[in-house]
VODO-50197 format. One record per residue: x, y, z of N, C-alpha, C, CB in turn. Coordinates in pm, whole numbers, padded with zeros to 5 digits, always signed. Atoms other than C-alpha are relative to their C-alpha. Glycine has a CB too. Layout:
XYZXYZXYZXYZ ...
END
This chain:
-00089-00110+00041-02428+00044+01367+00105-00052-00098+00068+00066+00124 -00092+00045+00106-02231+00000+01043+00121+00094-00008-00073-00006-00139 -00122-00082+00002-01869+00117+01044+00085-00030-00123+00083-00026+00127 -00097+00017+00108-01609+00171+00775+00138+00034+00055-00036+00091-00124 -00139-00023-00040-01242+00131+00861+00087+00010-00126+00051-00115+00093 -00095-00017+00110-00978+00262+00620+00142+00004+00059-00030+00131-00082 -00135+00009-00056-00623+00155+00703+00105+00031-00106+00025-00141+00058 -00122-00012+00079-00309+00294+00547+00083-00125+00036+00080+00137+00031 -00076+00124-00021-00059+00008+00518+00140+00026+00057+00013-00076-00131 -00141-00019-00039+00309+00114+00530+00016+00100+00115+00082+00047-00121 -00025-00090-00113+00411+00257+00866-00117+00008+00096+00033+00138-00051 +00118-00003-00087+00054+00246+00999-00023-00139+00059-00126+00046-00079 +00014+00139-00048+00002-00131+01020+00135-00068+00014-00089-00080-00096 -00133+00063-00003+00365-00220+00953+00101+00091+00071+00048-00032-00143 -00109-00077-00061+00689-00110+01120+00077+00080-00104+00096-00093+00076 -00085-00061+00102+00847-00018+00788-00070+00005-00134+00130-00076-00013 +00051-00009+00136+00785+00073+00427+00028-00132-00071+00063+00119-00077 -00018+00132+00061+00732-00243+00222+00056+00004-00142-00132-00072-00001 -00045-00004+00139+00833-00118-00124+00146-00046-00013-00015+00142-00055 -00141+00038+00008+01210-00140-00071+00020-00145+00046+00087+00095+00085 -00010+00136-00056+01168-00457+00135-00039-00104-00106-00090-00014+00126 +00048+00094+00102+00970-00629-00141+00094-00006-00120-00140+00039-00047 -00085-00003+00120+01189-00516-00430+00135-00066+00026+00020+00145-00047 -00128+00063-00036+01504-00627-00248-00019-00152+00011+00055+00058+00135 +00033+00142-00012+01338-00961-00169-00017-00062-00138-00130-00019+00084 +00029+00050+00135+01233-00997-00533+00128-00030-00078-00086+00101-00077 -00127+00017+00074+01582-00947-00679+00105+00091+00064-00018+00033-00153 -00090-00084-00079+01852-00827-00441+00113+00062-00082+00059-00081+00113 -00112-00057+00077+02133-00782-00698-00050+00115-00089+00067-00110-00086 +00059-00106+00082+01909-00581-00933-00039+00120+00087-00123-00054-00078 +00038-00106-00095+01780-00386-00633+00120+00087+00035-00061-00062+00128 -00121-00074-00041+02132-00291-00523+00053+00088-00113+00109-00097+00046 -00046-00078+00116+02233-00179-00875-00090+00123-00022+00002-00089-00129 +00095-00108+00029+01917+00027-00925-00006+00103+00113-00138-00059-00024 +00001-00093-00114+01930+00176-00576+00113+00103-00017+00016-00077+00135 -00115-00089+00022+02276+00319-00650-00030+00098-00113+00128-00083-00031 +00035-00086+00115+02157+00450-00988-00102+00107+00036-00054-00085-00115 +00109-00091-00035+01855+00615-00826+00034+00097+00114-00122-00080+00038 -00036-00088-00113+02043+00785-00538-00015+00149-00034+00144-00027+00044 +00019-00143+00032+02060+01125-00720-00148+00041-00003+00065+00033-00134 +00144-00029+00006+01682+01104-00779-00061+00002+00140-00073-00104-00088 +00050+00003-00138+01616+01011-00415+00037+00130+00073+00056-00123+00076 -00045-00126-00062+01817+01318-00307-00088+00115-00046+00150+00028-00035 +00086-00106+00054+01618+01545-00539-00142-00009+00056-00004-00008-00154 +00132+00021-00060+01300+01391-00400-00005+00055+00142-00035-00150+00000 -00008-00050-00138+01408+01467-00043-00005+00152+00004+00129-00051+00068 -00003-00147+00008+01464+01828-00151-00128+00056-00064+00123+00045-00080 +00129-00038+00064+01111+01833-00302+00017+00059-00139-00072+00099+00088 -00025-00051+00135+01255+01897-00649-00051-00095-00109+00149+00025-00019 +00054+00096+00096+01105+01588-00811-00129-00061+00053+00103-00112-00031 +00128+00062-00034+00766+01416-00816+00022-00143+00050-00094+00002-00122 -00017+00131-00062+00751+01113-00587-00053-00114-00087-00070-00003+00136 +00062+00105+00081+00523+00918-00820+00091-00043-00116-00135+00048-00055 -00089+00031+00113+00769+00943-01113+00119-00084+00045+00050+00130-00066 -00117+00072-00051+01063+00822-00904-00040-00142+00044+00065+00077+00118 +00051+00130-00043+00858+00542-00752-00020-00092-00121-00135+00016+00078 +00026+00077+00122+00749+00427-01098+00131-00043-00066-00086+00082-00100 -00130+00027+00061+01105+00450-01231+00073-00112+00074+00087+00128-00002 -00073+00098-00081+01249+00246-00944-00065-00138-00008+00007+00047+00147 +00071+00128+00007+00981-00024-00944+00017-00062-00139-00151+00019+00032 -00011+00044+00139+00994-00046-01324+00138-00059-00028-00028+00116-00095 -00138+00046+00023+01375-00087-01322+00022-00142+00051+00099+00095+00067 -00017+00133-00059+01335-00402-01113-00102-00102-00051-00008+00009+00151 +00106+00096+00031+01003-00555-01215-00051+00000-00144-00114+00026+00089 +00052-00007+00137+00933-00447-01573+00039-00125-00080+00052+00128-00072 -00027+00118+00083+00901-00745-01809-00018-00132+00072+00139+00008-00052 +00020+00123-00078+00836-00992-01528-00143-00051-00021+00029+00024+00152 +00134+00057+00022+00542-01230-01567-00085+00014+00126+00010-00148-00041 +00097-00012-00110+00230-01194-01355+00010-00122+00092-00144+00014-00055 -00010+00126-00075+00269-01557-01250+00117+00003+00098+00016-00118-00097 -00119-00007-00084+00622-01502-01117-00018+00104+00110+00124+00033-00085 +00021-00108-00098+00528-01174-00945-00096-00048+00110-00056+00127-00069 +00097+00050-00100+00228-01339-00774+00063-00104+00091-00124-00059-00070 -00068+00103-00080+00441-01634-00661+00097+00064+00099+00075-00099-00092 -00097-00071-00085+00710-01399-00526-00073+00078+00111+00087+00097-00084 +00078-00076-00099+00444-01188-00350-00050-00091+00111-00119+00071-00068 +00045+00097-00100+00312-01498-00175+00118-00043+00088-00063-00124-00069 -00122+00033-00077+00669-01593-00072+00035+00114+00096+00119-00027-00096 -00027-00120-00081+00716-01237+00056-00092+00002+00123-00020+00130-00084 +00097+00007-00110+00400-01271+00265+00042-00108+00101-00142-00030-00054 -00036+00112-00087+00509-01610+00401+00124+00032+00086+00027-00125-00084 -00125-00033-00071+00850-01471+00499-00021+00112+00105+00108+00043-00100 +00007-00119-00086+00744-01139+00656-00125+00016+00087+00011+00119-00086 +00116-00007-00088+00403-01203+00810+00021-00096+00117-00131-00034-00077 +00049-00130-00046+00351-01129+01098+00109+00098+00045-00096-00022+00112 -00111-00077-00061+00698-00991+01183+00003+00149-00032+00128-00059-00044 -00011-00143+00036+00671-00661+00993-00117+00084+00054+00007+00015-00151 +00119-00072-00049+00340-00571+01161+00014+00046+00144-00122-00087-00013 +00008-00052-00138+00283-00362+01470-00094-00092+00079-00050+00151+00002 +00080+00093-00082+00152-00587+01748-00136+00059+00034+00074-00035+00129 +00127-00067-00033-00115-00330+01844-00098-00008-00116+00024+00147+00038 +00083+00004+00120-00241-00328+01486-00060-00140-00019+00082+00040-00124 +00048+00138+00015-00267-00709+01470-00107-00032+00104+00117-00099+00011 +00096+00021-00109-00449-00714+01803-00133+00068-00032+00056+00053+00134 +00118-00078+00037-00692-00446+01683-00079-00072-00111+00040+00142-00046 +00062+00067+00115-00760-00629+01354-00069-00130+00043+00105-00029-00109 +00053+00127-00049-00817-00957+01537-00137+00017+00065+00098-00063+00100 +00124-00025-00075-01100-00796+01734-00108+00074-00079+00032+00078+00122 +00102-00067+00083-01288-00637+01442-00118-00093-00021+00060+00045-00137 +00123+00075+00029-01648-00750+01410-00036+00027-00146-00119+00040+00098 +00020-00020+00144-01666-00795+01032-00147-00001-00043+00075-00106-00076 +00143+00001+00035-02043-00843+01041-00057+00142+00005-00079-00093+00096 +00048-00138-00012-02080-00474+01132+00099+00102-00057-00027+00033+00146 -00107-00090+00045-01765-00331+00972+00053-00038-00137+00114-00001+00101 -00070+00020+00128-01632-00291+00619+00141+00053+00017-00074+00073-00119 -00140-00039-00019-01253-00277+00612+00075+00006-00132+00069-00098+00094 -00083-00018+00119-01020-00146+00344+00143+00032+00040-00058+00112-00089 -00137-00049-00006-00645-00120+00317+00010+00097-00117+00109-00118-00009 -00009-00104+00103-00587+00204+00127+00145+00048-00003-00101+00121+00030 -00145-00019-00003-00224+00228+00024+00060+00046-00133+00065-00127+00041 -00076-00041+00118+00020+00391-00216+00089-00114-00050+00085+00125+00032 -00079+00116+00043+00208+00059-00226-00073-00071-00114+00026-00097+00119 +00061+00071+00112+00149-00164-00527-00086-00117+00046+00107-00050-00096 +00092+00108-00031-00141-00407-00520+00070-00137-00001-00115-00001-00099 -00061+00132+00017+00091-00692-00624+00057-00059+00129+00109+00009-00102 -00056+00061-00121+00265-00729-00289-00086+00021+00125+00137+00057+00026 +00085-00021-00119-00005-00597-00051-00118-00099+00001-00054+00146+00003 +00118+00087+00014-00278-00832-00182-00002-00120+00097-00007-00052-00142 +00006+00113-00093-00176-01142+00022-00029+00041+00145+00130-00077-00005 +00024-00049-00137-00182-00933+00343-00147+00039+00018+00092+00121+00031 +00142-00039-00004-00526-00786+00264-00088-00125+00009-00038+00085-00125 +00076+00125-00002-00654-01138+00196+00007-00069+00136+00051-00095-00109 -00020+00060-00133-00510-01264+00525-00093+00067+00102+00149+00014+00045 +00083-00075-00095-00698-00989+00713-00149+00000-00037+00049+00143+00009 +00140-00002+00045-01019-01039+00511-00045+00141-00034-00090-00059+00106 +00032-00139+00034-01001-00677+00395+00003+00021-00151+00099+00096+00067 -00006-00037+00141-01067-00518+00058+00123+00089-00018-00132+00074-00046 -00124-00073+00025-00768-00354-00109-00018+00110-00104+00109-00096-00045 -00009-00111+00094-00736-00012-00270+00146+00043+00002-00098+00121+00039 -00144-00024+00005-00376+00031-00384+00038+00059-00134+00078-00131+00026 -00052-00038+00132-00162+00170-00663+00002-00128-00082+00145+00068+00010 +00019+00122+00079-00233-00073-00946+00109-00019-00105-00137+00002-00068 -00102+00036+00099+00038-00245-01149-00069-00034-00132+00088-00120+00049 +00059+00027+00131-00033-00258-01522+00065-00122-00064+00015+00123-00093 -00047+00121+00070-00004-00594-01698-00058-00002-00141-00040-00129+00077 +00049+00024+00136-00028-00655-02072+00048-00138-00040+00049+00110-00101 -00030+00141+00029-00045-01018-02186+00071-00067+00118+00088-00011-00127 -00054+00058-00124+00031-01109-01825+00148+00031+00025-00018-00148-00002 -00138-00047-00026+00362-00917-01827-00009+00142+00054+00089-00007-00130 +00002-00134-00061+00427-00613-01604+00066+00102-00093+00071-00001+00138 -00049-00101+00095+00468-00303-01824+00095+00101+00065-00117+00074-00062 -00079-00102-00070+00641-00097-01555-00083+00123+00030+00122+00038-00083 +00090-00114-00024+00344+00142-01551-00106-00033+00104-00068+00042-00131 +00112+00016-00092+00056+00198-01312-00130+00021-00076+00011+00100+00120 +00134-00025+00053-00314+00181-01395-00059+00113+00085-00091-00131+00002 +00052-00114-00076-00453+00520-01297+00108+00066+00085-00114-00045+00089 -00092-00080-00081-00297+00736-01028+00061-00079+00116-00072+00123+00055 -00061+00048-00124-00065+00663-00738-00104+00019+00110+00137+00077+00032 +00106-00008-00101-00302+00587-00448+00052+00067+00128-00055-00142+00033 -00055-00078-00111-00186+00865-00217-00075+00133+00008+00153+00024-00019 +00063-00131-00015-00321+01192-00076-00148-00002-00034+00070+00102-00087 +00140-00012+00039-00651+01295-00233-00051-00124-00074-00019+00123-00086 +00039+00121+00074-00651+00982-00452-00054-00107+00096+00120-00055-00079 +00051+00096-00098-00704+00775-00135-00148+00026+00028+00083+00007+00133 +00139-00038-00027-01025+00968-00064-00088-00034-00121-00010+00153+00032 +00077+00028+00123-01142+00940-00428-00027-00149-00015+00076+00051-00122 +00014+00146+00018-01081+00565-00435-00097-00060+00103+00138-00068+00011 +00089+00056-00103-01259+00497-00106-00144+00045-00026+00045+00045+00142 +00136-00048+00034-01558+00713-00212-00059-00083-00113+00002+00151-00040 +00043+00080+00116-01578+00523-00540-00037-00142+00042+00113-00003-00108 +00021+00139-00042-01553+00183-00370-00120-00017+00092+00124-00052+00069 +00107+00011-00101-01814+00261-00103-00122+00085-00036+00053+00041+00138 +00108-00090+00046-02057+00469-00312-00139-00046+00043+00004+00013-00151 +00133+00048-00036-02351+00244-00231-00010-00041+00147-00039-00118-00088 +00000+00038-00142-02257+00192+00134-00054+00111+00088+00141-00036+00044 +00049-00095-00100-02433+00358+00424+00072-00030+00131-00157-00009+00018 -00077+00023-00122-02207+00400+00723-00037+00101+00108+00150+00008-00029 +00027-00089-00113-02284+00540+01065+00128+00072+00041-00059-00079+00119 -00128-00060-00039-01915+00607+01118+00112-00049-00091+00033-00033+00147 -00119+00038+00077-01600+00615+00905+00123+00038+00081+00002+00070-00142 -00122-00021-00079-01264+00579+01077+00120-00032-00089+00001-00088+00130 -00121+00019+00082-00932+00624+00897+00123-00001+00089+00012+00112-00107 -00125+00014-00076-00587+00526+01023+00117+00031-00094+00014-00145+00062 -00114-00035+00084-00268+00683+00885+00119+00045+00085-00038+00108-00099 -00119-00040-00077+00083+00793+00978+00088+00102-00072+00082-00122+00031 -00084-00098+00072+00215+01038+00714-00088+00108-00064+00086-00070-00109 +00073-00109+00067+00120+01354+00523-00083-00053-00118+00099+00108-00050 +00075+00061+00109+00003+01127+00237-00136-00054+00042+00081-00110-00062 +00128+00049-00054-00280+01014+00466-00089+00114+00049+00026-00097+00115 +00072-00112-00062-00389+01363+00575-00141+00019-00055+00079+00126-00019 +00132-00022+00059-00676+01394+00327-00102-00103+00044+00010+00000-00151 +00096+00104-00041-00830+01062+00421-00031+00011+00150+00055-00142-00032 +00024-00022-00144-00788+01141+00793-00098+00116+00020+00135+00029+00073 +00091-00115-00008-00963+01476+00739-00141-00036-00049+00055+00116-00083 +00127+00038+00060-01237+01315+00529-00084-00088+00093+00023-00071-00132 +00072+00095-00087-01329+01043+00780-00066+00073+00117+00097-00110+00053 +00062-00056-00122-01560+01107+01077+00104+00006+00111-00124-00086+00045 -00104+00009-00105-01265+01005+01290+00133-00033-00067-00037-00108+00108 -00132+00025+00056-00901+01035+01178+00097-00036+00110+00050+00123-00078 -00094+00047-00104-00653+00834+01384+00143+00005-00057-00036-00146+00048 -00137-00017+00047-00293+00947+01334+00096-00075+00092+00038+00150-00006 -00097+00083-00077-00021+00698+01443-00066-00071+00118+00115+00088+00051 +00081+00065-00104-00287+00514+01642+00067-00124+00058-00135-00038-00055 -00061+00127-00044-00089+00187+01660+00146+00015+00040-00011-00104-00110 -00143-00020-00032+00255+00344+01728+00024-00010+00149+00048+00138-00052 
END
């Protein structure tokens, strides 16, 4: 029996959202300045008056744009070394430890950027489908490649990645409205399973 597991990352496997955590770790003084500047946008977002993807891009770009791929990758590895396994839910780590990878394909499917989730996916031996950071000449442009990996995009990306796979069962794990489509799409949708 061949299974497909699709795990959301932030809040599902971890206790907290990693975007703010990573950006603050990357450059705390720049983070603090930009956080204050972005407060009016965060308020408008809470009131559903602005698009989340635009604000996310603006905030990430304000801190990381112009940084080299080499530096970002090094910082992402440092971030992993500092926060693994502390930011993870114990139930999630226990579950992952017991996966039989010979019969199961596993993906982390996340709206977070690939740059900081990659070391965690590698640690778990999972494939990664994430919002993709755009680099030109090995420098981060501040843009994303393609769409923010959230909502319906999660389903599209997993379908694309597993097009040639035959699975007896697909199981998705999520914890927010951004995971609803992938939970509905899977044979089995597990909401807040590790909470």
